[in-house]
C-alpha positions as CSV (number, residue, x, y, z in Angstrom):
1,X,37.9,-5.1,18.1
2,X,40.6,-7.3,16.6
3,X,39.5,-10.7,15.3
4,X,41.9,-13.5,15.7
5,X,39.3,-16.2,14.8
6,X,41.4,-18.9,16.3
7,X,38.4,-21.2,16.8
8,X,37.4,-24.5,15.3
9,X,33.8,-23.5,14.8
10,X,33.0,-21.3,11.8
11,X,30.2,-19.5,13.6
12,X,32.4,-18.3,16.5
13,X,35.1,-15.6,16.4
14,X,37.5,-14.6,19.2
15,X,39.0,-11.2,19.8
16,X,42.5,-10.3,21.0
17,X,41.4,-10.7,24.7
18,X,40.2,-14.2,24.1
19,X,36.5,-13.3,24.2
20,X,34.4,-15.4,21.9
21,X,31.4,-14.2,20.0
22,X,28.8,-15.8,17.8
23,X,28.5,-14.5,14.3
24,X,25.0,-13.1,13.9
25,X,24.4,-14.0,10.3
26,X,23.2,-17.5,10.9
27,X,19.4,-18.1,11.5
28,X,19.7,-19.1,15.1
29,X,22.3,-16.5,16.1
30,X,20.3,-13.8,14.1
31,X,17.3,-14.6,16.3
32,X,19.4,-14.5,19.4
33,X,20.7,-11.0,18.5
34,X,17.2,-9.7,17.8
35,X,15.5,-11.3,20.8
36,X,15.1,-7.9,22.4
37,X,12.4,-5.3,21.8
38,X,14.8,-2.3,22.0
39,X,17.3,-3.8,19.6
40,X,14.7,-4.4,17.0
41,X,13.3,-0.9,17.5
42,X,16.7,0.7,17.2
43,X,17.6,-1.3,14.1
44,X,14.3,-0.5,12.4
45,X,14.5,3.2,13.2
46,X,18.0,3.3,11.8
47,X,17.3,1.4,8.6
48,X,14.1,3.3,7.9
49,X,15.8,6.6,8.9
50,X,12.8,7.6,10.9
51,X,12.9,11.0,12.7
52,X,11.7,11.6,16.2
53,X,8.2,12.4,15.1
54,X,7.8,9.1,13.1
55,X,10.1,6.7,15.0
56,X,8.9,3.4,16.4
57,X,8.1,3.8,20.0
58,X,6.8,0.4,21.0
59,X,6.4,-3.0,19.2
60,X,5.8,-6.7,19.6
61,X,7.7,-9.4,17.7
62,X,7.7,-13.1,16.9
63,X,10.3,-15.4,15.3
64,X,9.4,-17.7,12.4
65,X,5.9,-16.3,12.2
66,X,3.5,-18.5,10.3
67,X,1.3,-16.8,7.7
68,X,-2.0,-18.7,7.7
69,X,-3.1,-17.7,4.2
70,X,-3.3,-19.7,1.0
71,X,0.0,-21.0,-0.3
72,X,0.5,-22.6,-3.7
73,X,1.9,-25.7,-1.9
74,X,1.9,-27.6,1.4
75,X,4.7,-25.7,2.9
76,X,3.4,-22.8,5.1
77,X,4.9,-19.3,4.8
78,X,7.2,-18.4,7.6
79,X,8.7,-14.9,8.3
80,X,12.0,-14.7,10.1
81,X,11.1,-11.7,12.3
82,X,7.5,-10.5,12.4
83,X,7.1,-7.0,14.0
84,X,3.9,-5.1,14.7
85,X,4.1,-1.6,16.2
86,X,1.8,0.1,18.6
87,X,0.6,2.5,15.8
88,X,-0.3,-0.4,13.5
89,X,2.7,-0.7,11.3
90,X,3.7,-4.2,10.2
91,X,7.3,-5.2,9.3
92,X,9.3,-8.3,8.4
93,X,13.0,-8.7,8.7
94,X,14.6,-11.5,6.6
95,X,18.2,-12.5,6.7
96,X,19.6,-14.2,3.6
97,X,23.0,-15.8,3.3
98,X,22.7,-17.4,-0.1
99,X,20.9,-16.5,-3.3
100,X,18.8,-19.2,-4.9
101,X,16.7,-19.5,-8.1
102,X,13.7,-17.1,-8.2
103,X,14.9,-15.2,-5.1
104,X,13.4,-11.9,-6.2
105,X,10.1,-13.7,-6.9
106,X,10.3,-15.0,-3.3
107,X,10.8,-11.5,-2.0
108,X,7.7,-10.2,-3.8
109,X,5.7,-13.2,-2.7
110,X,6.7,-12.6,1.0
111,X,5.8,-9.0,0.7
112,X,2.4,-9.8,-0.7
113,X,1.7,-12.1,2.2
114,X,3.0,-9.5,4.6
115,X,0.5,-7.0,3.3
116,X,-2.3,-9.5,3.6
117,X,-1.3,-10.4,7.1
118,X,-1.0,-6.8,8.0
119,X,-4.4,-6.0,6.7
120,X,-5.8,-9.0,8.6
121,X,-4.3,-7.9,11.9
122,X,-5.2,-4.2,11.3
123,X,-8.9,-5.1,10.9
124,X,-8.7,-6.8,14.3
125,X,-6.8,-4.1,16.0
126,X,-8.2,-2.0,18.9
127,X,-8.0,1.1,16.7
128,X,-10.2,-0.5,13.9
129,X,-12.6,-2.2,16.2
130,X,-13.3,1.1,18.1
131,X,-14.5,2.7,14.9
132,X,-18.1,3.2,14.2
133,X,-19.7,1.3,11.4
134,X,-19.6,4.2,9.0
135,X,-15.9,4.8,9.7
136,X,-15.2,1.1,9.1
137,X,-16.9,1.3,5.7
138,X,-14.9,4.4,4.9
139,X,-11.7,2.6,5.8
140,X,-12.7,-0.6,4.0
141,X,-9.7,-0.5,1.6
142,X,-7.2,1.0,4.0
143,X,-4.0,-1.0,4.2
144,X,-1.6,-0.4,7.1
145,X,2.0,0.5,6.5
146,X,4.0,-2.6,5.8
147,X,7.8,-2.8,5.3
148,X,9.6,-5.8,4.1
149,X,13.4,-5.7,5.0
150,X,15.8,-8.2,3.4
151,X,19.3,-8.3,4.7
152,X,21.2,-10.0,1.9
153,X,24.8,-11.1,2.1
154,X,25.2,-11.2,-1.7
155,X,24.5,-8.8,-4.5
156,X,21.0,-8.7,-5.9
157,X,19.4,-7.4,-9.1
158,X,16.4,-5.2,-9.4
159,X,13.0,-7.0,-9.0
160,X,11.4,-7.9,-12.3
161,X,7.9,-6.7,-11.2
162,X,7.7,-3.0,-10.9
163,X,5.0,-0.5,-9.8
164,X,4.7,2.6,-12.0
165,X,2.6,5.3,-10.4
166,X,1.9,8.4,-12.5
167,X,0.8,11.5,-10.7
168,X,-1.4,12.9,-13.4
169,X,-1.9,16.2,-11.4
170,X,1.8,16.8,-11.2
171,X,2.3,15.6,-14.8
172,X,-0.1,18.2,-16.2
173,X,1.6,20.9,-14.2
174,X,5.1,20.0,-15.4
175,X,4.2,19.2,-19.0
176,X,2.7,22.1,-20.9
177,X,1.1,21.1,-24.2
178,X,1.6,17.9,-26.2
179,X,5.1,17.3,-27.3
180,X,5.4,13.5,-27.3
181,X,3.2,10.4,-27.5
182,X,3.4,10.0,-23.8
183,X,2.0,13.6,-23.4
184,X,-0.8,12.8,-25.8
185,X,-1.9,9.6,-24.0
186,X,-1.7,10.9,-20.5
187,X,-3.3,14.2,-21.3
188,X,-6.1,12.4,-23.1
189,X,-6.7,9.9,-20.3
190,X,-6.6,12.6,-17.6
191,X,-8.3,15.6,-19.3
192,X,-10.3,14.2,-22.2
193,X,-10.3,14.6,-26.0
194,X,-10.7,18.4,-26.0
195,X,-7.4,18.8,-24.4
196,X,-5.3,17.1,-27.0
197,X,-4.7,18.2,-30.6
198,X,-6.2,16.4,-33.6
199,X,-3.7,14.1,-35.2
200,X,-3.3,12.5,-38.6
201,X,-1.4,9.6,-36.9
202,X,-3.8,6.6,-37.6
203,X,-3.4,5.2,-34.1
204,X,-4.1,8.5,-32.3
205,X,-6.8,9.4,-34.7
206,X,-8.6,6.0,-34.2
207,X,-8.4,6.5,-30.4
208,X,-10.2,9.8,-30.7
209,X,-12.7,8.3,-33.1
210,X,-13.6,5.6,-30.5
211,X,-14.5,8.3,-28.0
212,X,-16.8,10.2,-30.4
213,X,-20.4,9.9,-29.2
214,X,-21.6,9.5,-32.7
215,X,-19.4,6.4,-33.0
216,X,-20.2,4.9,-29.6
217,X,-22.2,1.7,-29.1
218,X,-25.6,2.5,-27.8
219,X,-25.1,0.0,-25.0
220,X,-22.0,1.9,-23.9
221,X,-24.0,5.1,-23.7
222,X,-26.8,3.4,-21.8
223,X,-24.2,1.9,-19.4
224,X,-22.7,5.3,-18.8
225,X,-26.1,6.8,-17.9
226,X,-26.6,4.1,-15.3
227,X,-23.1,3.5,-14.0
228,X,-20.4,6.1,-14.3
229,X,-18.2,3.9,-12.1
230,X,-17.7,0.1,-12.7
231,X,-18.7,-2.3,-10.0
232,X,-19.9,-2.1,-6.4
233,X,-16.4,-1.7,-5.0
234,X,-15.6,1.3,-7.1
235,X,-18.8,3.0,-6.1
236,X,-18.3,2.1,-2.4
237,X,-14.8,3.7,-2.7
238,X,-16.4,6.9,-4.0
239,X,-18.8,7.0,-1.1
240,X,-16.0,6.3,1.4
241,X,-13.8,9.0,-0.1
242,X,-16.5,11.6,0.0
243,X,-17.6,10.6,3.5
244,X,-14.0,11.1,4.8
245,X,-13.7,14.4,2.9
246,X,-17.1,15.5,4.2
247,X,-16.1,14.5,7.8
248,X,-12.9,16.6,7.5
249,X,-14.7,19.6,6.1
250,X,-17.4,19.3,8.7
251,X,-14.9,19.4,11.6
252,X,-13.1,22.4,10.1
253,X,-16.4,24.2,10.0
254,X,-17.1,23.4,13.6
255,X,-20.2,21.2,13.0
256,X,-21.1,19.1,16.0
257,X,-21.4,15.9,14.0
258,X,-18.1,16.5,12.2
259,X,-20.0,15.7,9.0
260,X,-20.3,18.0,6.0
261,X,-22.6,17.5,3.0
262,X,-20.8,14.8,1.1
263,X,-23.8,14.6,-1.3
264,X,-23.0,18.1,-2.7
265,X,-19.5,16.7,-3.5
266,X,-21.0,13.8,-5.4
267,X,-23.3,16.2,-7.3
268,X,-20.2,18.2,-8.3
269,X,-18.6,15.0,-9.5
270,X,-21.6,14.5,-11.9
271,X,-23.0,11.3,-10.4
272,X,-26.5,10.4,-11.7
273,X,-29.4,11.5,-9.5
274,X,-30.5,7.9,-8.7
275,X,-26.9,7.1,-7.5
276,X,-26.9,10.3,-5.4
277,X,-30.2,9.3,-3.9
278,X,-28.8,5.8,-3.1
279,X,-25.7,7.3,-1.6
280,X,-27.7,9.7,0.5
281,X,-29.8,6.8,1.9
282,X,-26.7,4.8,2.7
283,X,-25.0,7.7,4.5
284,X,-28.2,8.5,6.5
285,X,-28.4,4.8,7.5
286,X,-24.7,4.9,8.6
287,X,-25.3,8.1,10.6
288,X,-28.0,6.4,12.6
289,X,-25.7,3.5,13.6
C-alpha cells in the first residue's frame, strides 16, 4: 500500500487511491485498533508464539484499567490494555512512543502490579472459588500466568533488575566435581559439606567450620530440632506441596479419594515427629471439609 501522506494531520496517512488511515501508534488510535476481541487474541497468539494447544481461545479486555492497589503517590496505576483469558491468564499491552527517565523501572513496577492484580482476580475466579478448602490451601501461593507486553517505538536497554534462577538439580548433573568457586558454593548449598572437598582457602574453610556441629551455637541446634523450616508460610508450603503430590499419587493408584499418604512423604523428608503429627491433624481436618 503506497503512502502519499498528503495530509495536514500527522496522525493521518493517505494511500495512492486517496483512502485515509489513522496511524495506530497514538493512544486513542491504538485503542481503536485493539477494540476487538479477535484482534487482541490474534495479536497475543502471534507475539507469544502460542501453538494450537496453548493459544488463547477466549478473553475479555478493558482499556486504561485502574489497578486499585497501593501506589507510592496519588496517581493511580493505569494499564493501556488489560486482558484476562478464559483459562485465567492475565496480560497487559502497553504502547510507548517516547522514552523517559526511569522507563525500565516503570516497566518493572507495572509488571509487579500486573502480577498482584492477576493474583487478586485469580483468587476470585470461578475456578478458584470452586475448589475445596484443602485445595485452596494447597494453591495458596499459586500465581496465574501474567505477561506484560511493551511495544516501544525506540530502542531500549536491558532492565537493571534481573532474576537469576539456578536449577540445582540440572547443575549437579552437568557439573561433575568441584572445579571452581561457583561449583564449591552451589554444591555445598545443595548437597552439604560432605560433598565438597576440604580447602585451605580461608573463606571456604571458615564456611565449612561454621557448619560443624561442634562449633554451632546451642540455640541454633535447638531451633533446628524444633523447626527445620523457618516460619509458618514455609511450613504451610511444605504441607501444600506434599498434599498436591499425595493427591496426584493417589489418583494414579486409583484411590477413591485421590489422596495418597502425604505423611509418609514428610517422614522421608526428615520432619520432626511433632511437626508430622501437626501436619497429619491439619490434613485430616481438611479432608473432613
